C-alpha positions in Angstrom: 149.9 141.7 141.5 152.4 139.1 142.4 155.2 138.7 139.9 157.4 135.8 141.2 160.2 136.6 138.7 160.6 140.1 140.1 161.0 138.9 143.7 164.2 137.5 145.0 165.2 136.3 148.5 168.9 136.5 149.3 170.5 134.6 152.2 174.0 135.7 153.0 176.1 133.3 155.1 173.3 130.9 156.2 174.6 128.3 158.6 171.7 126.0 159.6 170.5 123.7 156.8 167.0 123.4 158.4 166.6 127.2 158.1 167.6 127.1 154.4 165.0 124.4 153.8 162.3 126.1 155.8 162.9 129.4 153.9 162.7 127.6 150.6 159.3 126.1 151.7 158.1 129.6 152.7 159.0 130.9 149.2 157.0 128.1 147.8 154.0 128.8 150.1 153.9 132.4 149.2 154.4 132.1 145.5 158.1 133.0 145.1 160.7 130.9 143.4 164.0 132.8 143.4 166.4 132.0 146.2 170.1 133.3 146.0 172.6 132.2 148.6 176.1 133.7 149.3 178.8 132.1 151.3 176.8 129.3 153.0 178.3 128.0 156.2 176.9 124.6 155.6 177.1 122.0 152.9 174.3 119.9 154.2 171.9 120.3 151.3 170.2 116.9 152.0 168.9 118.2 155.3 167.9 121.5 153.8 165.9 119.6 151.1 164.1 117.5 153.7 162.7 120.6 155.3 161.8 122.2 152.0 158.9 119.8 151.6 157.5 120.3 148.1 160.0 123.1 147.4 163.1 120.8 147.0 163.6 122.0 143.5 164.8 125.4 144.8 167.6 123.6 146.6 168.7 121.0 143.9 171.2 123.5 142.4 170.8 126.7 144.4 172.6 129.7 143.0 175.5 130.2 145.4 177.8 133.2 145.2 181.1 134.2 146.9 179.8 137.5 148.2 176.5 139.2 148.9 177.4 141.8 146.3 177.8 139.0 143.7 174.5 137.5 144.6 172.7 140.9 144.4 174.3 141.6 141.0 173.2 138.2 139.7 169.7 138.8 141.0 169.5 141.9 138.8 167.5 143.6 141.6 167.0 147.4 141.2 165.6 147.7 144.7 167.2 145.9 147.6 165.7 145.6 151.1 167.9 144.6 154.1 166.1 143.1 157.0 167.5 144.5 160.3 166.4 145.2 163.8 169.2 147.6 164.4 169.0 151.4 164.4 171.6 153.1 162.3 172.5 156.7 162.3 171.2 158.6 159.3 169.2 155.5 158.2 165.5 155.1 158.9 164.0 151.7 159.1 160.5 151.1 157.8 158.2 148.7 159.4 157.0 145.7 157.3 153.4 146.9 157.4 154.4 150.3 155.8 156.8 148.8 153.3 154.8 145.9 151.8 152.8 148.2 149.5 156.0 149.9 148.3 157.6 146.5 147.6 154.6 145.4 145.6 154.6 148.7 143.6 158.3 148.4 142.8 158.1 144.7 141.9 155.6 145.5 139.2 158.4 147.4 137.4 161.7 146.0 138.5 163.3 143.1 140.4 163.2 143.5 144.2 165.6 141.6 146.5 164.9 141.0 150.2 168.1 140.2 152.2 167.8 138.3 155.5 170.7 138.2 157.8 172.5 135.1 158.9 171.4 133.2 162.0 174.6 133.6 164.1 175.1 137.3 163.4 173.3 140.0 161.6 173.7 141.9 158.4 176.9 143.8 158.7 177.2 147.5 158.0 178.9 146.6 154.7 175.9 144.4 153.9 173.5 147.2 154.7 175.3 149.7 152.4 174.3 147.4 149.5 170.7 147.9 150.3 168.3 150.6 149.0 166.4 150.6 152.3 166.0 148.6 155.5 162.9 147.1 157.0 162.2 145.8 160.5 159.6 143.5 161.9 158.0 144.9 165.1 158.8 142.9 168.3 157.1 143.3 171.7 159.5 141.2 173.7 163.0 141.7 174.9 164.6 140.4 171.7 164.3 142.9 168.8 165.3 140.4 166.0 163.5 137.2 164.8 165.2 134.0 163.7 165.7 133.5 160.0 162.8 131.2 159.2 160.1 133.1 161.1 161.4 136.4 159.7 161.1 135.1 156.1 157.6 133.8 156.8 156.4 137.1 158.2 157.9 139.3 155.5 156.9 137.1 152.6 153.4 136.7 154.0 153.0 140.5 154.3 154.3 140.9 150.8 151.9 138.3 149.5 148.9 139.8 151.4 149.4 143.1 149.6 149.1 141.5 146.2 146.9 138.5 146.5 143.2 138.6 147.5 142.4 136.6 150.6 141.2 133.1 149.9 137.8 132.0 151.1 137.4 135.1 153.3 140.1 133.8 155.6 141.8 136.5 157.6 145.5 137.3 157.8 146.1 135.4 161.1 144.7 132.1 159.6 146.8 132.6 156.4 150.0 133.3 158.4 149.3 130.2 160.6 149.0 128.1 157.4 152.3 129.5 156.1 154.1 128.8 159.4 152.6 125.4 160.1 152.6 124.3 156.5 156.4 124.5 156.6 156.7 121.9 159.4 155.9 118.8 157.4 154.1 117.2 154.5 150.4 117.9 154.2 
């Protein structure tokens, strides 16, 4: 099942306060409550809280660390997933569909951290060496990577779908629509 205490989202070097707030809201939508931030490139927490809508508590005193390594140490995660669209030599990426079951299984026994890259760059090679594995989200268009907020919504949605029965017989597309659109404003 879903153990929110064993699931951590880590944002290294986020720059856009709206994205930070939207990611906090997605955590709230999907049953997660642990957000760690390293080296934010913004101090506009008021804007971030505005977009968090009902998840403002996550951003009142967010845990902020000087390095990604410090944030991961503080998270106590035994299994760390780096989100990347890049291919790396000697490193196989898993797709989110394949990985979600493994994340659920591991999170029943240990803390799992999911690391999303910053908006204006990507996870560096140094960042990725801190990860146990990498996951990619399939893309059909010319761009291989997703923006921060949609990537978090897709990944956390898949993670939640693996551990929580569907509500009212609603299919995955309807549930994902709710997660994405529910983050836009108050309901």
